[in-house]
C-alpha positions as CSV (number, residue, x, y, z in Angstrom):
1,M,49.0,34.2,-6.7
2,A,50.8,30.9,-6.2
3,S,50.0,31.2,-2.3
4,R,46.1,31.8,-3.2
5,T,46.5,28.7,-5.4
6,A,47.9,26.7,-2.6
7,L,45.7,27.9,0.0
8,V,42.7,26.6,-2.3
9,V,44.4,23.2,-2.8
10,N,44.7,22.8,1.2
11,K,41.2,23.4,1.6
12,S,40.0,20.7,-0.8
13,P,37.5,19.0,1.4
14,R,35.6,22.3,0.6
15,L,35.7,22.5,-2.9
16,P,34.0,25.6,-4.6
17,S,31.3,25.4,-7.3
18,V,32.1,25.3,-11.0
19,S,30.9,28.9,-11.4
20,S,32.8,30.3,-8.5
21,Y,36.0,28.5,-9.7
22,S,36.0,29.9,-13.1
23,S,35.2,33.4,-11.9
24,S,38.4,33.3,-9.6
25,T,40.6,31.9,-12.5
26,N,39.7,34.5,-14.9
27,A,40.0,37.5,-12.6
28,P,43.9,37.7,-12.5
29,T,45.5,38.1,-15.7
30,A,49.0,37.1,-14.2
31,A,47.8,33.6,-14.1
32,T,48.7,33.3,-17.8
33,N,52.5,33.8,-16.7
34,M,52.5,30.9,-14.3
35,S,54.7,27.9,-15.1
36,A,53.3,24.3,-15.9
37,P,53.7,23.0,-12.2
38,D,51.9,25.9,-11.1
39,D,49.0,25.2,-13.4
40,A,48.7,21.5,-12.0
41,P,46.5,22.5,-8.9
42,S,44.0,24.2,-11.3
43,S,43.7,21.2,-13.4
44,F,43.3,19.1,-10.3
45,L,40.5,21.4,-9.1
46,M,38.5,21.3,-12.4
47,E,38.7,17.4,-12.1
48,E,37.6,17.6,-8.6
49,D,34.6,19.9,-9.5
50,A,33.8,17.6,-12.0
51,D,33.4,14.8,-9.5
52,V,31.3,17.0,-7.2
53,V,28.8,17.8,-10.2
54,M,28.7,14.0,-11.2
55,A,28.1,13.2,-7.3
56,R,25.3,15.9,-7.3
57,S,23.8,14.6,-10.4
58,K,23.7,11.0,-8.7
59,R,22.2,12.6,-5.7
60,E,19.3,14.2,-7.7
61,Q,18.5,11.0,-9.5
62,T,18.4,9.1,-6.4
63,S,16.1,11.8,-4.9
64,A,14.1,11.8,-8.1
65,R,13.5,7.9,-7.8
66,S,12.7,8.1,-4.0
67,L,10.1,11.1,-4.9
68,N,8.7,8.8,-7.6
69,T,8.4,5.7,-5.1
70,A,6.8,7.9,-2.6
71,F,4.2,9.1,-5.0
72,Y,3.3,5.5,-6.3
73,I,3.0,4.4,-2.4
74,L,0.7,7.3,-1.7
75,L,-1.2,6.7,-4.9
76,W,-1.6,2.9,-4.0
77,I,-2.8,3.8,-0.5
78,F,-5.4,6.3,-2.0
79,M,-6.5,3.9,-4.6
80,S,-7.0,0.8,-2.3
81,N,-8.7,2.7,0.5
82,C,-10.7,4.7,-2.1
83,T,-12.2,1.5,-3.7
84,I,-13.1,-0.1,-0.1
85,L,-14.9,3.1,0.6
86,F,-16.5,3.6,-2.6
87,N,-17.7,-0.1,-2.5
88,K,-19.2,0.1,0.8
89,W,-20.9,3.6,-0.1
90,L,-22.6,1.9,-3.1
91,I,-23.7,-1.4,-1.5
92,D,-24.7,0.0,1.8
93,T,-25.4,3.9,1.7
94,K,-26.6,4.1,-1.7
95,G,-28.5,0.8,-1.5
96,F,-27.3,-0.8,-4.5
97,R,-27.6,-4.4,-2.8
98,F,-26.2,-6.3,-5.5
99,P,-22.6,-6.9,-4.2
100,I,-22.1,-10.0,-6.7
101,L,-23.4,-8.3,-9.7
102,L,-21.1,-5.3,-8.7
103,T,-18.1,-7.7,-8.7
104,C,-19.0,-9.1,-12.0
105,W,-19.3,-5.4,-13.4
106,H,-15.8,-4.8,-12.1
107,L,-14.5,-8.0,-13.7
108,V,-16.1,-7.6,-17.1
109,Y,-14.7,-4.1,-17.1
110,A,-11.2,-5.2,-16.2
111,T,-11.4,-7.8,-19.2
112,I,-12.2,-5.3,-21.6
113,A,-9.5,-2.9,-20.1
114,T,-6.8,-5.4,-20.2
115,Q,-7.5,-6.6,-23.5
116,I,-7.1,-3.0,-24.8
117,L,-4.2,-2.4,-22.9
118,A,-2.7,-5.6,-24.2
119,R,-3.0,-4.3,-27.8
120,T,-2.1,-0.7,-27.3
121,T,0.5,-0.6,-24.7
122,T,3.5,-2.4,-23.1
123,L,1.9,-2.9,-19.7
124,L,1.2,-6.7,-20.3
125,D,4.2,-7.5,-22.4
126,S,5.3,-10.1,-19.8
127,R,2.3,-12.4,-20.5
128,K,4.5,-13.1,-23.8
129,K,7.0,-15.0,-21.4
130,I,4.2,-17.3,-20.3
131,S,3.4,-20.3,-22.5
132,L,-0.1,-21.2,-21.5
133,T,-1.6,-24.3,-23.3
134,P,-5.3,-25.2,-22.9
135,R,-4.5,-28.0,-20.4
136,L,-2.2,-25.8,-18.4
137,Y,-4.9,-23.1,-18.2
138,C,-7.6,-25.6,-17.2
139,R,-5.1,-27.1,-14.6
140,T,-3.8,-23.8,-13.0
141,I,-5.9,-20.6,-14.3
142,L,-9.4,-22.2,-13.9
143,P,-9.0,-23.6,-10.2
144,I,-7.2,-20.2,-9.1
145,G,-9.9,-18.2,-10.8
146,I,-12.6,-20.1,-8.9
147,F,-11.2,-19.4,-5.5
148,Y,-10.6,-15.8,-6.5
149,S,-13.9,-15.4,-7.5
150,G,-14.9,-16.7,-3.9
151,S,-12.7,-14.2,-2.3
152,L,-14.1,-11.2,-4.4
153,V,-17.4,-12.2,-3.8
154,C,-17.4,-12.7,0.2
155,S,-15.3,-9.6,0.2
156,N,-18.2,-7.5,-1.3
157,V,-21.1,-9.1,0.3
158,V,-19.7,-8.8,3.7
159,Y,-20.4,-4.8,3.2
160,L,-24.1,-5.6,3.6
161,Y,-23.7,-6.8,7.3
162,L,-20.6,-5.3,8.8
163,S,-18.7,-2.0,9.3
164,V,-15.6,-1.4,7.4
165,P,-13.6,-0.7,10.6
166,F,-14.7,-4.0,11.8
167,I,-13.9,-5.7,8.6
168,Q,-10.4,-4.4,8.5
169,M,-10.0,-5.9,12.2
170,L,-10.8,-9.1,10.8
171,K,-8.7,-9.1,7.9
172,A,-5.5,-8.9,10.5
173,A,-6.3,-12.6,10.8
174,A,-5.4,-13.2,6.9
175,P,-1.8,-14.4,7.6
176,V,-3.1,-17.1,10.2
177,A,-5.2,-18.3,7.3
178,V,-2.2,-18.4,4.8
179,L,0.0,-20.0,7.4
180,F,-2.5,-22.9,8.3
181,T,-3.1,-23.3,4.3
182,S,0.6,-23.3,3.5
183,W,1.0,-26.1,6.2
184,A,-2.0,-28.0,4.8
185,W,-0.4,-27.9,1.5
186,K,2.9,-28.8,2.9
187,V,4.6,-25.6,1.4
188,A,5.9,-24.6,5.0
189,E,6.9,-26.6,7.7
190,P,4.9,-26.1,10.9
191,N,7.0,-24.9,13.8
192,L,6.0,-23.8,17.5
193,A,7.4,-20.1,17.1
194,S,4.9,-19.4,14.1
195,F,1.9,-21.2,16.0
196,L,2.6,-19.0,18.9
197,N,2.8,-15.8,17.1
198,V,-0.6,-16.4,14.9
199,L,-2.3,-17.3,18.2
200,W,-1.5,-13.7,19.4
201,I,-3.1,-12.4,16.2
202,V,-6.1,-14.7,16.8
203,A,-6.5,-13.7,20.2
204,G,-6.4,-9.9,19.1
205,V,-8.9,-10.5,16.5
206,A,-11.2,-12.4,18.8
207,L,-11.1,-9.7,21.3
208,A,-12.1,-7.2,18.6
209,S,-14.9,-9.3,17.6
210,V,-16.1,-9.6,21.1
211,G,-16.0,-5.8,21.4
212,E,-18.3,-5.2,18.1
213,I,-21.5,-3.7,19.0
214,H,-23.3,-4.7,15.7
215,F,-22.1,-8.0,15.5
216,S,-23.4,-10.0,12.6
217,L,-22.6,-14.0,12.5
218,I,-23.4,-14.1,8.8
219,G,-21.2,-11.0,8.0
220,F,-18.5,-12.6,10.0
221,L,-18.7,-16.0,8.5
222,Y,-18.7,-14.1,4.9
223,Q,-15.5,-12.3,5.7
224,M,-13.8,-15.5,7.2
225,G,-14.7,-17.1,4.1
226,G,-13.4,-14.6,2.2
227,I,-10.1,-14.7,3.9
228,V,-9.8,-18.5,3.4
229,F,-10.7,-18.3,-0.2
230,E,-7.7,-15.8,-0.5
231,A,-5.4,-18.0,1.6
232,I,-6.2,-20.9,-0.9
233,R,-5.6,-18.5,-4.0
234,I,-2.3,-17.4,-2.6
235,I,-0.9,-20.7,-2.0
236,M,-2.3,-22.1,-5.2
237,I,-0.5,-19.5,-7.1
238,Q,2.8,-20.3,-5.2
239,V,2.3,-24.1,-6.1
240,L,0.8,-24.2,-9.6
241,L,2.0,-20.9,-11.3
242,S,5.4,-20.3,-9.6
243,G,6.4,-24.1,-9.5
244,D,6.0,-23.9,-13.4
245,G,7.9,-20.6,-13.7
246,M,4.8,-18.5,-14.5
247,K,5.2,-15.3,-12.3
248,M,2.5,-12.7,-12.8
249,D,2.3,-9.2,-11.7
250,P,-1.2,-7.9,-10.8
251,L,-2.3,-6.6,-14.1
252,V,-1.2,-9.7,-16.4
253,G,-2.8,-11.9,-13.4
254,L,-6.0,-10.0,-14.0
255,Y,-5.6,-10.1,-17.5
256,Y,-5.8,-14.2,-17.1
257,F,-8.0,-14.4,-14.2
258,A,-10.8,-11.6,-14.9
259,P,-12.7,-13.7,-17.7
260,V,-12.8,-16.7,-15.6
261,C,-13.8,-14.9,-12.3
262,A,-16.6,-12.9,-14.3
263,I,-18.2,-16.0,-15.6
264,M,-18.0,-17.7,-12.2
265,N,-19.6,-14.8,-10.5
266,L,-22.3,-14.3,-13.1
267,L,-23.2,-18.2,-12.5
268,V,-23.5,-17.4,-8.7
269,A,-25.6,-14.2,-9.3
270,L,-28.0,-16.1,-11.6
271,P,-29.9,-17.8,-8.8
272,S,-28.9,-15.4,-5.9
273,E,-29.4,-11.7,-7.4
274,L,-30.3,-11.5,-11.0
275,P,-34.0,-12.4,-10.3
276,N,-34.4,-9.1,-8.2
277,F,-32.0,-6.9,-10.2
278,T,-33.6,-4.1,-12.1
279,W,-32.2,-1.4,-14.2
280,A,-33.8,1.0,-12.0
281,A,-31.6,0.2,-9.2
282,A,-28.5,0.7,-11.4
283,S,-30.2,4.0,-12.7
284,A,-30.8,5.3,-9.1
285,V,-27.2,4.7,-8.1
286,G,-26.1,6.2,-11.4
287,F,-24.1,4.7,-14.3
288,D,-21.5,7.4,-14.3
289,M,-20.9,6.1,-10.6
290,L,-21.0,2.5,-11.4
291,L,-18.3,3.4,-14.2
292,L,-16.3,5.3,-11.9
293,N,-16.4,2.7,-9.0
294,A,-15.0,0.0,-11.7
295,S,-12.3,2.4,-13.3
296,I,-11.1,3.1,-9.7
297,A,-10.9,-0.5,-9.0
298,F,-9.1,-1.5,-12.0
299,L,-6.7,1.6,-11.6
300,L,-5.8,-0.2,-8.2
301,N,-4.0,-3.1,-10.1
302,V,-2.4,-0.6,-12.7
303,T,-0.9,1.4,-9.6
304,S,0.3,-2.3,-7.7
305,V,2.4,-3.0,-11.1
306,F,4.1,0.6,-11.1
307,L,5.0,0.2,-7.6
308,I,6.3,-3.7,-8.1
309,G,10.2,-3.6,-8.0
310,R,10.2,0.1,-6.5
311,T,10.2,-0.7,-2.9
312,S,11.1,-3.6,-0.6
313,G,8.7,-6.1,1.3
314,L,9.3,-4.3,4.7
315,V,8.2,-0.8,3.2
316,M,5.2,-2.7,1.8
317,T,4.3,-4.2,4.9
318,L,4.5,-0.9,7.0
319,T,2.5,0.6,4.2
320,G,0.0,-2.0,4.3
321,I,-0.5,-1.6,8.1
322,F,-0.8,2.3,7.9
323,K,-3.0,2.1,5.1
324,N,-5.3,-0.2,7.4
325,I,-5.3,2.2,10.2
326,L,-6.1,5.2,7.9
327,L,-8.9,3.4,6.2
328,I,-10.5,2.7,9.9
329,L,-10.1,6.5,10.6
330,V,-11.5,7.6,7.5
331,S,-14.6,5.3,7.6
332,I,-15.2,6.5,11.2
333,L,-15.2,9.9,10.1
334,I,-17.6,9.2,7.0
335,W,-20.2,7.0,8.8
336,N,-19.9,7.8,12.3
337,T,-19.2,4.3,13.3
338,K,-19.1,3.5,16.7
339,I,-16.2,1.3,18.2
340,T,-15.5,0.1,21.8
341,F,-12.4,0.3,23.8
342,M,-12.2,-3.5,23.8
343,Q,-12.2,-3.4,19.9
344,T,-9.3,-0.7,20.1
345,I,-7.2,-3.0,22.2
346,G,-8.0,-6.1,20.3
347,Y,-7.0,-4.5,17.1
348,A,-3.6,-3.1,18.6
349,I,-2.9,-6.6,19.8
350,A,-3.6,-8.0,16.5
351,L,-1.6,-5.5,14.6
352,A,1.2,-5.9,17.0
353,G,1.3,-9.7,16.3
354,L,1.1,-9.1,12.6
355,T,4.1,-6.8,12.7
356,Y,6.1,-9.1,14.6
357,Y,5.2,-12.0,12.5
358,S,5.9,-10.3,9.1
359,L,9.0,-8.5,10.4
360,G,10.6,-10.6,13.2
361,Y,12.4,-9.0,16.4
362,D,15.6,-8.3,14.8
363,Q,13.7,-6.2,11.9
364,I,11.5,-4.4,14.6
365,V,14.4,-3.4,16.8
366,K,16.6,-2.2,13.5
367,L,13.6,-0.3,12.5
368,A,13.0,1.4,15.9
369,R,16.6,2.6,16.1
370,M,16.2,4.0,12.6
371,S,13.0,5.7,13.5
372,A,14.4,7.3,16.5
373,L,18.0,8.6,14.8
374,W,15.5,9.8,11.6
375,A,13.3,11.8,14.2
376,K,16.1,13.4,16.1
377,T,17.8,14.3,12.9
378,M,14.8,15.8,11.4
379,W,14.0,17.9,14.5
380,N,17.3,19.1,14.9
381,S,17.8,19.9,11.3
382,T,14.8,22.2,11.5
383,S,16.7,24.6,13.9
384,A,19.8,24.5,11.7
385,R,21.1,28.1,10.7
386,G,21.1,29.0,7.0
387,R,18.0,27.1,5.9
388,S,15.2,28.6,4.1
389,S,11.8,28.8,6.4
390,S,10.1,27.0,3.5
391,A,12.5,24.2,4.0
392,L,12.1,24.6,7.8
393,S,8.3,24.5,7.6
394,T,8.4,21.5,5.1
395,R,10.3,19.4,7.6
396,R,8.4,20.4,10.7
397,C,5.2,19.5,8.7
398,I,6.2,16.0,7.8
399,L,7.4,15.4,11.5
400,M,4.5,16.5,12.9
401,T,2.1,14.9,10.6
402,A,3.7,11.7,11.3
403,L,3.4,12.0,15.1
404,I,-0.3,13.2,14.8
405,L,-1.4,10.4,12.5
406,G,0.3,7.9,15.1
407,G,-2.0,9.3,18.0
408,L,-5.0,10.0,15.9
409,F,-6.4,6.6,16.2
410,V,-6.0,6.8,20.2
411,F,-7.7,10.1,20.0
412,V,-10.8,8.9,18.3
413,S,-10.8,5.9,20.5
414,A,-11.0,8.0,23.6
415,L,-14.4,9.5,22.7
416,R,-16.8,7.5,24.8
417,S,-20.4,7.8,24.4
418,G,-22.6,7.3,27.6
419,D,-23.4,4.1,29.2
420,S,-22.8,1.8,26.0
421,G,-19.2,1.6,26.0
422,A,-19.0,2.6,22.2
423,L,-16.7,5.0,21.1
424,R,-17.6,7.7,18.6
425,L,-17.1,11.2,17.3
426,P,-18.4,14.3,18.8
427,A,-22.0,15.0,18.4
428,W,-21.3,18.3,16.4
429,F,-19.8,16.3,13.6
430,G,-23.3,15.3,12.7
431,T,-24.6,11.6,11.8
432,E,-25.2,9.8,8.8
């Protein structure tokens, strides 16, 4: 028995489980006659097994947190893209051509919802840390709310003139506007490297714009206006709010900004859309659809709150790029939108510049090496013996899905249509 015990101790790198150890120690009755020194290895093994259990518990907790983070990222992607597609469907496809009033309705809904959440949940408790006097409110919240309102109005009005894919391509220029605005406000110092990088992005967006078949100058100006308004809002938050130590998550920000923006949007809608608005137009769309639309737009902000602090800026940057590509593909499938090969090249150039601007060369190289190692490990693990068929299938599905999504955009872009130079879906898919 002593020799068996010594053998187990010598194999300590491969410790047995708690259950197997208990069964093996209870089997021989002669173990009770062992001397005290012979009992030491048994107590050592029990301590080692406890460490193994604790390590396994920590791994399970880490795995659970990773799954939660992945769930919130997927939920954020779904809510963000669903909000954009829903707005486009209401304004363009269903003919509810009142984008400013629709934005105003979103903000009224958000005002009511945040007031209810503030009184019934702890989601907005961080607002209590912000000492907001009337003077500070007029000096910070009010001007930021004006530009926020302008950004929201332009972002919804543009659906009347441009397709969702082209809008997303133009949004790649948003970091350029933020950079120039930060230079104008002297928040950041101008440098040649950043300037050359944003020129790269501008060149890609310009190429995508030239390749747009149904180009609308009014729509282009609205989108550029929305980008500029949003850039000013971001820098004003950095200067006015962060400088005073008033950091707000998206939900708390909505709590303060939604009432101001709702009033500003209503003032804009009074001369422009309200004279032509009829309740029959809202009834034609469906009041239930308008309620669902506002609910999804609000849930996007709630999802953003849960996502904050659960992931890094790197993951959010890559997730945002993936989200935009996915949105373009889905909108092409829904509306049979035509895109040109020049647009595809231009958007690819803009995305490459955006990725380099957001991450930097060193981070991109590191990420590429990690991705290659991960892909190799995932592929090799699918052929390892002793694994269940369901686990192997799951791993293969994850790997193949990543590869397929990466090449799907290129595949769709390769479907040319006649002499127009446009890219579209096959004729059998159907039209709008």
